C-alpha positions as CSV (number, residue, x, y, z in Angstrom):
1,M,74.5,118.9,86.3
2,P,71.6,117.7,88.6
3,A,71.6,117.0,92.0
4,N,70.9,113.6,91.9
5,R,73.5,112.5,89.2
6,H,76.2,114.6,91.3
7,D,75.3,112.4,94.4
8,G,75.2,109.1,92.4
9,L,78.0,110.0,91.2
10,Q,79.4,110.7,94.7
11,N,78.6,107.4,96.0
12,W,80.5,106.1,93.2
13,F,83.3,107.3,94.8
14,D,82.4,107.3,98.4
15,G,82.5,103.8,100.7
16,W,82.9,100.7,99.3
17,R,82.4,101.0,95.7
18,L,85.4,103.0,96.2
19,F,87.6,100.4,97.0
20,A,85.5,97.8,94.4
21,L,86.4,100.6,92.1
22,L,90.4,100.9,93.0
23,S,91.0,97.1,93.7
24,L,89.6,95.6,90.0
25,T,91.6,98.8,88.7
26,L,94.8,97.2,90.7
27,V,93.6,93.9,89.2
28,A,93.0,94.9,85.4
29,L,96.2,97.0,85.6
30,S,98.3,94.1,87.4
31,I,97.2,91.9,85.0
32,W,98.1,94.1,81.6
33,I,102.0,94.8,82.8
34,A,102.3,91.4,82.9
35,G,101.1,90.9,80.1
36,M,102.8,92.8,78.0
37,R,105.9,90.6,79.1
38,E,104.0,87.3,78.0
39,F,103.8,86.5,81.7
40,E,107.1,85.8,82.0
41,V,109.1,86.6,85.1
42,D,110.1,89.7,84.1
43,G,106.4,90.8,83.7
44,V,105.2,89.1,87.0
45,R,108.5,91.2,88.3
46,M,107.3,94.7,86.9
47,V,104.1,93.6,88.6
48,I,106.3,94.0,92.0
49,R,107.3,96.9,91.2
50,F,103.6,98.1,90.2
51,T,102.3,97.4,93.5
52,A,105.0,98.2,95.4
53,R,104.3,101.5,94.4
54,T,100.5,101.6,94.4
55,S,100.5,100.2,97.6
56,L,102.9,103.4,98.8
57,L,100.6,106.0,97.5
58,F,96.9,104.3,99.2
59,F,98.7,103.8,102.4
60,C,100.3,107.5,102.5
61,L,96.1,108.5,101.8
62,A,95.0,106.7,104.4
63,F,98.0,107.5,107.1
64,S,97.7,110.9,106.4
65,A,94.1,111.6,105.8
66,A,92.9,112.7,109.9
67,A,96.5,115.3,110.0
68,L,95.2,116.8,106.4
69,A,91.9,117.2,107.3
70,R,92.7,118.2,110.9
71,L,95.0,121.0,109.0
72,W,93.3,121.7,105.9
73,P,89.5,121.3,106.5
74,N,88.0,121.5,103.1
75,T,85.9,119.3,100.6
76,G,89.4,117.5,99.5
77,T,90.4,117.2,102.6
78,R,86.8,115.8,104.3
79,W,86.3,113.1,101.2
80,L,89.9,111.6,102.5
81,R,89.3,111.4,105.7
82,R,85.6,110.0,105.1
83,N,87.0,107.4,102.8
84,R,90.4,106.5,104.9
85,R,89.3,103.2,105.7
86,Y,88.5,102.0,102.5
87,L,91.9,103.6,100.9
88,G,93.7,101.6,103.8
89,V,92.0,98.3,102.4
90,T,92.7,99.7,99.0
91,F,96.4,99.0,100.1
92,A,95.9,96.1,101.6
93,A,94.4,95.3,98.2
94,S,97.6,96.4,96.6
95,H,99.8,94.3,99.2
96,G,97.9,91.5,98.6
97,I,98.3,91.5,95.2
98,H,101.9,92.5,95.5
99,A,102.5,88.7,97.7
100,I,100.7,87.0,94.6
101,A,103.4,88.5,92.3
102,I,106.2,87.7,94.9
103,A,105.4,83.9,94.8
104,C,104.6,83.7,91.1
105,F,108.6,84.9,90.4
106,A,109.3,82.6,93.7
107,A,107.7,79.5,91.5
108,M,109.0,81.0,88.3
109,D,112.3,81.6,89.0
110,P,113.5,80.5,92.7
111,V,117.5,81.6,91.5
112,G,116.8,84.6,91.4
113,Y,113.9,84.9,94.1
114,A,116.7,83.3,96.4
115,A,119.1,86.3,95.3
116,A,116.5,89.3,95.9
117,T,115.7,88.4,99.7
118,S,117.0,87.9,102.9
119,I,115.7,86.2,106.3
120,A,115.5,90.2,107.3
121,S,112.9,90.8,104.7
122,Y,111.3,87.2,105.7
123,I,111.1,88.7,109.5
124,F,109.8,92.3,108.9
125,G,108.2,91.6,105.7
126,G,106.0,89.1,107.8
127,I,105.9,91.6,111.0
128,G,104.7,93.9,107.9
129,Y,101.9,91.0,106.4
130,A,100.8,90.5,110.0
131,F,100.2,94.4,110.8
132,I,98.2,94.3,107.0
133,I,96.4,91.3,107.6
134,A,94.9,93.0,111.3
135,M,94.1,96.1,110.4
136,T,92.4,95.3,107.5
137,A,90.3,92.4,109.0
138,T,89.4,95.4,112.1
139,S,88.8,97.4,109.5
140,F,84.6,97.0,110.0
141,D,82.5,98.2,112.6
142,R,81.9,94.7,114.2
143,T,85.0,93.2,114.1
144,A,86.3,96.9,115.4
145,A,83.8,96.9,118.1
146,A,84.8,93.7,119.3
147,L,88.0,94.6,119.7
148,G,87.7,98.0,121.6
149,A,88.1,102.0,120.8
150,R,91.3,101.8,122.5
151,A,93.1,98.8,121.5
152,W,91.6,99.3,117.8
153,R,93.4,102.8,118.0
154,A,97.2,101.3,119.7
155,L,97.1,98.5,116.7
156,H,96.3,101.2,113.5
157,L,98.8,103.5,115.0
158,I,101.7,100.6,115.8
159,G,100.6,99.1,112.7
160,G,100.7,102.8,110.7
161,Y,104.3,103.9,112.3
162,Y,105.4,100.4,111.6
163,L,104.6,100.2,107.8
164,L,105.8,103.7,107.1
165,L,109.3,102.6,108.4
166,Q,108.9,99.5,106.5
167,F,108.7,101.5,103.6
168,M,111.8,104.0,104.0
169,V,113.5,101.5,104.7
170,S,112.5,99.1,101.7
171,F,112.6,102.0,99.0
172,G,115.5,104.0,101.2
173,K,117.9,100.6,100.6
174,R,117.6,100.2,96.9
175,I,118.8,104.5,96.3
176,P,122.2,103.3,96.3
177,D,121.6,102.0,93.1
178,M,118.9,103.6,91.7
179,P,119.6,107.3,93.1
180,L,116.1,108.4,92.2
181,Y,114.3,106.2,94.6
182,A,115.1,109.0,97.0
183,L,112.2,110.2,96.1
184,F,109.5,107.8,97.2
185,L,110.8,109.0,100.3
186,I,109.7,112.1,100.4
187,P,106.0,111.1,100.9
188,L,106.8,109.5,103.6
189,V,108.3,111.9,105.5
190,A,105.8,114.1,104.4
191,V,103.0,111.5,105.6
192,F,105.6,111.8,108.9
193,A,106.0,115.7,109.1
194,L,101.5,116.3,108.7
195,R,100.8,113.5,112.2
196,M,103.6,115.2,114.7
197,I,102.3,118.8,113.1
198,A,98.8,117.6,113.5
199,M,99.2,115.9,116.4
200,A,101.3,119.1,118.1
201,P,98.1,121.4,119.4
202,R,96.6,118.7,120.8
203,A,99.9,117.5,122.7
204,Q,100.3,121.3,124.0
205,S,96.9,121.6,124.8
206,T,97.3,118.6,127.2
207,V,100.3,120.3,128.6
208,R,98.3,123.3,129.9
209,T,95.3,121.0,131.3
210,G,97.6,118.6,132.7
């Protein structure tokens, strides 16, 4: 493959083009899924489940990118780290579609929506969305610089771990009724373990030089 053609393909899978490609794909798939059930409540609920899983995927990719690149430096992990900002914003887009689908569910079936939600889901889900909005808003060079490196790191670290915990609770509470939901906990546990392992050498070095 000629070098310029390879570079052109690579550009499509990097940066904001990657975000645009993934986001448009998510929108198209969500419309298709809802359309399979003629945009009725069942179709909307299928979109809610679909976007919960795509959000999990993109969150895990973004939140594990630095750890993977540190532990196993190669072309793939370097690409992942280079694009973690855009994968993170794609996660936000996925969860934005998720929120729209939830709002449609609430409007179309208020009784079913009330049965599926609780005060706790409003509180903890609301905190999660607040973190997603804040982290997305500071995923641009200017806003990140305005916030400052230390505050930016604190926001994205605390927000990331809160969202990881929220995903574990959201999927975990469904395990008693649907045991296969335990499979969704595997990538979350793996991401947490990778981050802890990647931090260990730095922590040991700090102890030795402290």
